[in-house]
N, C-alpha and C positions, 0 to 999 in steps of 0.2 A: 974184296974184289968181287964185282958183279958177275954172275954167271947165270945163264939160262941154258939148260942142257936138255935137248929134245931126245926122245926115244920112242920106239914103237913102230918105226917105219918098216917097209919091207915090200915084198912081192905078193900080190893077192889077185885072185881071179875076179873077173867082173861079177858083181852081185855079192861079193864078200864084204867082210868087215875088218876094220883096224881100229886100235885105239892108241892115239898118240898121247905122250905125257911130256910135260915141260917142267923140270925142277928148277926152282929159282933160289938164288942165295946172294948175299951181299947187299941187299936193299930191303926196304920195308914193303914186302909183298902185298900186304892188305890195303895199301893205299895207292896201288897201281891198277889201272885197267889192263886186262890181259887180252891178247888177240892172237889168232893164228892167221898167218898169210901163207900164200903158196906162189911158186914161180915155176912155170913149165918152160921147156927149152924154147928160146926165141920169143918168149912173151914177157910182159912186164909182171912184176910182183903185184899180187892182188889180195885184198882182204877177204878172208874166208869166214871168220866169225870173231866176235868181240864180246867180252863180258865186263861189266863194270866192276869196280873194286869189291863191292859187297856182294856181288852176284845177283843183284836184283834186276839187272838189265842186260839183254843180249841182242846182238844184231848178227844177221847172216847174209852172205852173198845169195842172191836169187837162185844161183845154180846149185846150191847145197841145201836150201831149205827143205826141211822134212827128211833129210837123210843124215845130216851131221848135227851133233850136239856138243856144245862147249860147256865145260863146267870147271869148277875150281874148288880146291880145298885150302883155305887160308891157314889152317893148322899145320898142313904139310908143305906150304909154299909151292903148290903144284897146280898146274892148269892141264886140262885134258881135252881132247878132241875125239869123240866117239864118231867113227865114220862108218855108215851102213850103206848097203845098196851101191857099192862102189862101181864107178864107171871108168873106162879107159881114159876119158878127159879129165878125170881127177888126178891123173899121173902128174907128179910135180915134186919139187923140193918143198917141204912145209917148214915154215919158220915160225917160232914163238916170239912174240913181241910184248914188252911191258911199257906202259905209257904212264908218266907221273900225273897225278891229279893236281899237284901243287906247283910244278915247275914246267912251264910251257916249253915244249920241244925236247923234254928229256925222255928219251926212248932208249930201251935196251933190246938187243936182238940175240937170239940163239944162233948156232951154226947151221941149223937146218937138219932135217931128216928126209930121206928119199922115200917116196911112195910111188910104187909102179903097179898099175892095175892092167893086167894082161892075161890072156889065156894061153 
């Protein structure tokens, strides 16, 4: 059974930091590109950061460049999102996504974790 379980969300003040984790199981983690998406109320889901299967390539949304860092540990089947200098506009539900390298259109999603940036 495929599972992506996010954790690490919460309430943080502007300028603060959070580290999200996404633990994967039920599929071969090392051959999936891993991404973080977010969705704020009333807005579409957007890509925040993406990392290739071996970790050699990353992409970030312009709005988070220089503040967020995606990383993965293939030995632990886990992907992380370190979020620094958080802003109120970062408030959203953050979702973990796994995309297969070999099967077009095969994606898995986590249930999401809430991040709220507020004073």
